[in-house]
C-alpha positions in Angstrom: 51.9 179.1 -11.3 52.1 179.1 -15.0 54.7 177.0 -16.9 56.6 180.1 -17.8 57.4 180.9 -14.2 58.8 177.6 -13.3 62.0 177.7 -15.4 62.7 181.2 -14.2 62.4 180.0 -10.6 64.9 177.2 -11.2 67.2 179.7 -13.1 67.1 182.0 -10.0 67.9 179.2 -7.6 70.8 178.1 -9.8 72.0 181.7 -10.1 71.8 182.1 -6.3 73.7 178.9 -5.6 76.3 179.9 -8.2 76.7 183.4 -6.6 77.1 181.8 -3.1 79.8 179.5 -4.5 81.7 182.3 -6.2 81.6 184.5 -3.0 83.0 181.7 -0.9 85.7 180.6 -3.4 86.8 184.3 -3.9 86.9 184.6 -0.1 84.6 187.6 0.0 82.6 185.7 2.6 84.0 183.5 5.3 82.7 179.9 4.7 82.1 179.2 8.4 80.1 182.4 9.0 78.1 181.8 5.8 77.0 178.4 7.0 76.3 179.6 10.6 74.2 182.5 9.2 72.2 180.2 6.9 71.7 177.6 9.7 70.4 180.3 12.1 68.2 181.8 9.3 66.7 178.3 8.8 66.1 177.8 12.5 64.4 181.2 12.8 62.2 180.6 9.7 61.3 177.1 11.1 60.5 178.5 14.5 58.5 181.4 13.0 56.5 178.9 10.8 55.6 176.8 13.8 54.7 179.7 16.0 52.6 181.2 13.2 50.7 177.9 12.6 50.1 177.6 16.4 48.6 181.0 16.6 46.5 180.4 13.5 45.2 177.1 14.9 44.5 178.7 18.2 42.5 181.4 16.7 40.6 179.0 14.6 39.8 176.7 17.6 38.8 179.8 19.7 36.4 180.8 16.9 34.9 177.4 16.6 34.5 177.2 20.4 32.1 180.1 20.2 29.5 177.9 18.5 27.9 175.1 20.6 27.7 172.6 17.8 30.0 172.5 14.8 28.9 170.3 11.9 31.3 167.4 11.0 34.0 168.1 13.8 31.6 168.7 16.8 32.2 165.2 18.2 36.0 165.5 17.8 36.0 168.8 19.7 33.8 167.3 22.5 36.2 164.4 22.9 39.1 166.7 23.0 37.4 168.9 25.6 36.6 165.8 27.7 40.1 164.6 27.6 41.5 167.9 28.6 39.1 168.3 31.5 39.9 164.8 32.8 43.6 165.5 32.9 
């Protein structure tokens, strides 16, 4: 990001926070439903991030398992494979 974009981002964040405050104070939006909606949105975003990262790592590990020897991380993968097979 360039230096010009950082102040704009902060300005937009301040504007969004101010807008949310105005909407709640003017009673256009119920405070309780506003907080519940934002909480659920945060839970869904967090779950999506974890799920996406899990799928990405699984695909990466599957791709690396195609090769018999992988430089630098080959011994780590062999130890992990042995641990999984023992349990």
